[in-house]
TIDODO-725406 format. One record per residue: chain; residue in three letters; x, y, z of N, C-alpha, C in turn. Coordinates in Angstrom, 3 decimals, always signed. Each point is the difference from the previous one (the first is absolute). Layout:
! TIDODO-725406
+----+-----+----------+----------+----------+----------+----------+----------+----------+----------+----------+
! ch !  aa !       nu !       nv !       nw !      cau !      cav !      caw !       cu !       cv !       cw !
+----+-----+----------+----------+----------+----------+----------+----------+----------+----------+----------+
!  A ! ALA !        X !        Y !        Z !        X !        Y !        Z !        X !        Y !        Z !
...
+----+-----+----------+----------+----------+----------+----------+----------+----------+----------+----------+
//
This chain:
! TIDODO-725406
+----+-----+----------+----------+----------+----------+----------+----------+----------+----------+----------+
! ch !  aa !       nu !       nv !       nw !      cau !      cav !      caw !       cu !       cv !       cw !
+----+-----+----------+----------+----------+----------+----------+----------+----------+----------+----------+
!  A ! MET !   +5.656 !   -7.960 !  -15.835 !   -0.259 !   +0.762 !   -0.289 !   -1.271 !   +0.363 !   -0.487 !
!  A ! PRO !   -0.597 !   +0.640 !   +0.392 !   -1.281 !   +0.496 !   -0.971 !   +0.627 !   +0.786 !   -1.154 !
!  A ! ARG !   -0.687 !   -0.703 !   -1.416 !   +0.461 !   +0.487 !   -0.742 !   -1.103 !   +1.710 !   -0.650 !
!  A ! PHE !   +0.669 !   +0.896 !   -0.091 !   -0.634 !   +0.877 !   -0.120 !   +0.085 !   +0.929 !   -1.639 !
!  A ! ALA !   -0.808 !   +0.790 !   -0.453 !   -0.643 !   +0.417 !   -1.635 !   +1.039 !   +0.858 !   -0.247 !
!  A ! SER !   +0.777 !   +0.677 !   +1.024 !   +0.434 !   +0.787 !   -1.266 !   +1.270 !   +0.660 !   +1.248 !
!  A ! LYS !   +1.018 !   +0.759 !   -0.106 !   +1.192 !   -0.142 !   +1.127 !   -0.139 !   +0.806 !   +1.073 !
!  A ! ALA !   -1.687 !   +1.093 !   -0.448 !   -0.218 !   +1.393 !   +0.588 !   -0.603 !   -1.059 !   +1.056 !
!  A ! GLU !   -1.204 !   -1.178 !   -0.146 !   -0.354 !   -0.466 !   +0.904 !   +0.899 !   -0.458 !   +0.860 !
!  A ! TYR !   +0.929 !   -0.499 !   -0.099 !   +1.017 !   -0.820 !   +0.774 !   +0.670 !   +0.812 !   +0.997 !
!  A ! TYR !   +0.221 !   +1.437 !   -0.910 !   +1.165 !   +1.343 !   +0.868 !   -0.933 !   +0.289 !   +1.473 !
!  A ! ARG !   -1.851 !   +0.220 !   -0.805 !   -1.303 !   +0.299 !   +0.706 !   -0.005 !   -1.447 !   +1.603 !
!  A ! HIS !   +0.010 !   -0.780 !   -0.834 !   +0.125 !   -1.349 !   +1.265 !   +1.416 !   +0.278 !   +0.684 !
!  A ! HIS !   +1.128 !   -0.512 !   -0.018 !   +1.075 !   +0.558 !   +0.639 !   -0.187 !   +1.517 !   +1.462 !
!  A ! ARG !   -0.229 !   +0.571 !   -0.847 !   +0.133 !   +1.330 !   +0.849 !   -1.225 !   -0.138 !   +1.222 !
!  A ! LYS !   -1.226 !   -0.958 !   -0.492 !   -0.878 !   +0.495 !   +0.852 !   +0.794 !   -1.266 !   +1.186 !
!  A ! VAL !   +0.369 !   -0.958 !   -0.430 !   +1.279 !   -1.084 !   +1.313 !   +1.178 !   +0.798 !   +0.856 !
!  A ! MET !   +0.155 !   +0.979 !   -1.071 !   +1.358 !   +0.683 !   +0.564 !   -0.688 !   +0.589 !   +0.797 !
!  A ! GLU !   -0.696 !   +0.655 !   -0.387 !   -0.795 !   +1.168 !   +1.416 !   -0.662 !   -0.404 !   +0.640 !
!  A ! LEU !   -0.678 !   -1.185 !   +0.327 !   -0.282 !   -0.862 !   +1.161 !   +1.547 !   -0.697 !   +1.160 !
!  A ! ALA !   +0.469 !   -0.251 !   -1.267 !   +0.852 !   -0.779 !   +1.453 !   +0.974 !   +1.195 !   +0.372 !
!  A ! LEU !   +0.081 !   +1.363 !   -0.442 !   +0.421 !   +1.362 !   +0.320 !   -0.705 !   -0.222 !   +1.755 !
!  A ! GLU !   -1.079 !   -0.314 !   -0.350 !   -1.570 !   +0.744 !   +1.201 !   +0.084 !   -1.021 !   +1.038 !
!  A ! LEU !   +0.417 !   -1.092 !   -0.313 !   -0.078 !   -1.389 !   +0.711 !   +1.283 !   +0.305 !   +0.457 !
!  A ! GLY !   +0.903 !   -0.505 !   -0.634 !   +1.583 !   +0.589 !   +0.626 !   +0.557 !   -1.778 !   -0.261 !
!  A ! VAL !   -0.691 !   -0.736 !   -0.672 !   +0.108 !   -1.084 !   -0.269 !   +0.648 !   +0.153 !   -1.337 !
!  A ! THR !   +0.105 !   -1.535 !   -0.798 !   +0.697 !   -0.506 !   -1.003 !   -0.917 !   -0.052 !   -1.347 !
!  A ! PRO !   +0.186 !   +1.285 !   -1.025 !   -0.967 !   -0.429 !   -0.963 !   -0.517 !   -1.868 !   -0.571 !
!  A ! ILE !   +0.381 !   -0.851 !   +0.259 !   +0.077 !   -1.170 !   -0.403 !   -1.756 !   -0.709 !   +1.460 !
!  A ! GLU !   +0.461 !   +0.801 !   +1.300 !   -0.913 !   +0.237 !   +0.679 !   -1.133 !   +0.507 !   -0.148 !
!  A ! ALA !   +0.032 !   +1.625 !   -0.214 !   -0.656 !   +0.468 !   -0.788 !   -1.395 !   -0.413 !   -0.856 !
!  A ! GLU !   +0.987 !   -0.614 !   -1.174 !   -0.456 !   -0.592 !   -0.726 !   -1.016 !   -1.029 !   +0.539 !
!  A ! ALA !   +0.758 !   -0.840 !   +0.724 !   -1.124 !   -0.822 !   +0.514 !   -1.111 !   +0.221 !   +0.700 !
!  A ! ARG !   +0.078 !   +1.149 !   +0.766 !   -0.946 !   +0.623 !   +0.584 !   -0.809 !   +0.635 !   -0.356 !
!  A ! MET !   +0.134 !   +0.513 !   -1.621 !   -0.823 !   +0.654 !   -0.462 !   -0.807 !   -1.622 !   -1.053 !
!  A ! LYS !   -0.213 !   -0.681 !   -0.514 !   +0.106 !   -1.054 !   -0.397 !   -0.922 !   -1.018 !   +1.042 !
!  A ! ALA !   +0.308 !   -0.281 !   +0.926 !   -0.827 !   -0.138 !   +1.109 !   -1.019 !   +0.720 !   +0.402 !
!  A ! VAL !   -0.220 !   +1.229 !   -0.368 !   -1.535 !   +1.244 !   +0.746 !   -0.468 !   -0.381 !   -1.945 !
!  A ! GLU !   +1.039 !   +0.046 !   -0.566 !   -0.899 !   +0.301 !   -1.421 !   -0.928 !   -1.776 !   +0.443 !
!  A ! ALA !   +0.283 !   -1.139 !   -0.057 !   -0.582 !   -1.503 !   +0.534 !   -1.233 !   +0.314 !   +0.671 !
!  A ! ARG !   +0.315 !   +0.542 !   +1.190 !   -1.053 !   +0.352 !   +0.961 !   -1.042 !   +0.599 !   -0.493 !
!  A ! GLU !   +0.349 !   +0.858 !   -0.369 !   -1.620 !   +1.129 !   -0.827 !   -0.681 !   -0.482 !   -1.028 !
!  A ! ARG !   +0.815 !   -0.923 !   -0.698 !   -0.323 !   -0.909 !   -1.214 !   -1.112 !   -0.596 !   +0.369 !
!  A ! HIS !   +0.951 !   -0.573 !   +0.784 !   -1.350 !   -1.254 !   +1.349 !   -1.267 !   +0.426 !   +0.127 !
!  A ! ARG !   +0.535 !   +1.145 !   +0.958 !   -1.624 !   +1.000 !   +0.423 !   -0.604 !   +0.613 !   -0.696 !
!  A ! ALA !   +0.304 !   +0.194 !   -1.053 !   -0.663 !   +0.635 !   -1.279 !   -1.030 !   -1.262 !   -0.515 !
!  A ! LYS !   +0.620 !   -1.058 !   -0.219 !   -0.714 !   -1.348 !   -0.450 !   -0.614 !   -0.510 !   +0.664 !
!  A ! MET !   -0.114 !   -0.208 !   +1.470 !   -0.936 !   -0.307 !   +0.804 !   -1.529 !   +1.201 !   +0.331 !
!  A ! ALA !   +0.624 !   +0.917 !   -0.371 !   -0.698 !   +1.409 !   -0.181 !   -0.993 !   -0.212 !   -1.148 !
!  A ! ARG !   +0.211 !   -0.420 !   -1.028 !   -0.214 !   -0.501 !   -1.563 !   -1.638 !   -0.700 !   +0.490 !
!  A ! ARG !   +0.433 !   -1.072 !   +0.578 !   -0.830 !   -0.825 !   +0.325 !   -0.946 !   -0.444 !   +1.358 !
!  A ! GLY !   +0.272 !   +1.934 !   +0.900 !   -0.838 !   -0.039 !   +0.797 !   +0.152 !   -0.710 !   +1.569 !
!  A ! LEU !   +1.201 !   -0.687 !   -0.072 !   +0.170 !   -0.145 !   +1.054 !   +1.289 !   +0.750 !   +0.928 !
!  A ! ARG !   +0.466 !   -0.056 !   +0.745 !   +0.319 !   +0.588 !   +1.208 !   +1.457 !   -0.591 !   +0.152 !
!  A ! SER !   +1.000 !   +0.494 !   -0.486 !   +1.565 !   -0.292 !   +0.134 !   +0.118 !   -0.174 !   +1.554 !
!  A ! ALA !   +1.177 !   -1.168 !   +0.187 !   +0.172 !   -0.079 !   +1.921 !   +1.161 !   +0.293 !   -0.533 !
!  A ! LEU !   +0.921 !   +0.970 !   -0.624 !   +0.689 !   +0.369 !   +0.139 !   +0.862 !   +1.232 !   -0.136 !
!  A ! PRO !   +0.857 !   +0.940 !   +1.158 !   -0.726 !   +1.266 !   +0.307 !   +1.080 !   +0.386 !   -1.481 !
!  A ! PRO !   -0.517 !   +1.760 !   +0.302 !   +1.296 !   +0.494 !   -1.406 !   +1.871 !   +0.200 !   +0.273 !
!  A ! LEU !   +0.535 !   +0.164 !   -0.598 !   +1.231 !   +0.142 !   +0.800 !   -0.003 !   +1.204 !   -0.859 !
!  A ! SER !   +0.882 !   +0.358 !   +0.510 !   +0.597 !   +1.819 !   -0.465 !   +1.779 !   -0.396 !   -0.359 !
!  A ! LEU !   +0.492 !   +1.068 !   -0.864 !   +1.037 !   -0.277 !   -0.392 !   +0.953 !   +1.209 !   +0.950 !
!  A ! THR !   -0.467 !   +0.223 !   +1.096 !   +1.045 !   +0.307 !   +1.131 !   +0.213 !   -0.770 !   +1.008 !
!  A ! ALA !   +1.283 !   +0.052 !   +0.171 !   +0.478 !   -1.114 !   +1.204 !   -0.946 !   +0.098 !   +1.550 !
!  A ! ASP !   +0.437 !   -0.913 !   +0.386 !   -1.214 !   -0.056 !   +1.264 !   +1.132 !   -0.368 !   +1.249 !
!  A ! GLN !   +0.841 !   -0.029 !   -1.010 !   +1.345 !   -0.023 !   +1.166 !   -0.011 !   +0.123 !   +1.108 !
!  A ! PRO !   +1.013 !   -0.827 !   +1.316 !   +0.121 !   +1.012 !   +1.158 !   +1.393 !   +0.351 !   -0.285 !
!  A ! THR !   -0.129 !   +1.688 !   +0.367 !   +1.675 !   +0.345 !   +0.253 !   +0.629 !   -0.191 !   +0.418 !
!  A ! ALA !   +1.325 !   -0.208 !   +0.443 !   +1.288 !   -0.662 !   +0.693 !   +0.365 !   +0.862 !   +0.708 !
!  A ! PRO !   -0.118 !   -0.920 !   +1.584 !   +0.103 !   +1.125 !   +0.601 !   +1.321 !   +1.197 !   +0.482 !
!  A ! ARG !   -0.149 !   +1.806 !   +0.392 !   +1.483 !   +0.451 !   +0.159 !   +0.144 !   -0.499 !   +1.149 !
!  A ! PHE !   +1.883 !   +0.855 !   -0.007 !   +0.929 !   -0.548 !   +1.484 !   -0.991 !   +0.877 !   +0.783 !
!  A ! ASP !   -0.385 !   +0.731 !   -0.249 !   -0.815 !   +1.261 !   +1.570 !   -1.066 !   -1.048 !   +0.629 !
!  A ! ASP !   -0.486 !   -1.369 !   -0.799 !   -1.033 !   -0.581 !   -0.342 !   +0.344 !   -0.925 !   +1.268 !
!  A ! PHE !   +0.435 !   +0.604 !   +1.539 !   +0.338 !   -0.962 !   +1.503 !   -1.601 !   -1.485 !   -0.035 !
!  A ! GLU !   -0.442 !   +0.201 !   -1.010 !   -0.393 !   -0.998 !   +0.826 !   +0.015 !   -1.129 !   -0.673 !
!  A ! ALA !   +0.600 !   -0.210 !   -1.774 !   +0.211 !   -0.601 !   -0.471 !   +0.473 !   -1.449 !   +1.076 !
!  A ! ARG !   +0.270 !   -1.683 !   -0.277 !   -0.155 !   -0.962 !   +0.808 !   +1.337 !   -0.071 !   -0.325 !
!  A ! TRP !   +1.031 !   +0.122 !   -0.821 !   +1.885 !   +0.083 !   +0.328 !   +0.395 !   +0.747 !   +1.010 !
!  A ! MET !   -0.492 !   +0.778 !   +0.443 !   +0.425 !   +1.796 !   +1.030 !   +0.295 !   -1.041 !   +0.803 !
!  A ! MET !   -0.999 !   -0.223 !   +0.471 !   +0.119 !   -1.130 !   +1.786 !   -0.474 !   +1.739 !   +0.869 !
!  A ! ARG !   -0.574 !   +0.313 !   -0.457 !   -0.516 !   +0.646 !   +1.483 !   -0.534 !   +0.651 !   +0.613 !
!  A ! ASN !   -0.819 !   -0.146 !   +0.896 !   -1.006 !   +0.222 !   +0.839 !   -0.884 !   +1.559 !   +0.007 !
+----+-----+----------+----------+----------+----------+----------+----------+----------+----------+----------+
//
C-alpha cells in the first residue's frame, strides 16, 4: 500500500479508485491495479519521449475494452444451438 502524506490525500486516492471501480464494474483492487498499469505505461512513454525515442507500447486507457456478455435475446450465442 502506498504511503500518503495526509488523510486527505488517502481519501482522494480512495475516491478515485472507487469511482473507477464503479465505472468499470470491477473490484476496487482490480481498479487500482488498472490505474497503476496505466501510470507505469505512461511513465515509460514519457521517459522514451524525453530521450527522443518512440515507445513501442501503445497507450492504455482506463476504460474497459472487454466484450460484453451475450444477452438471452442473442440467438447467435454458441450455446443456443440454433440455426
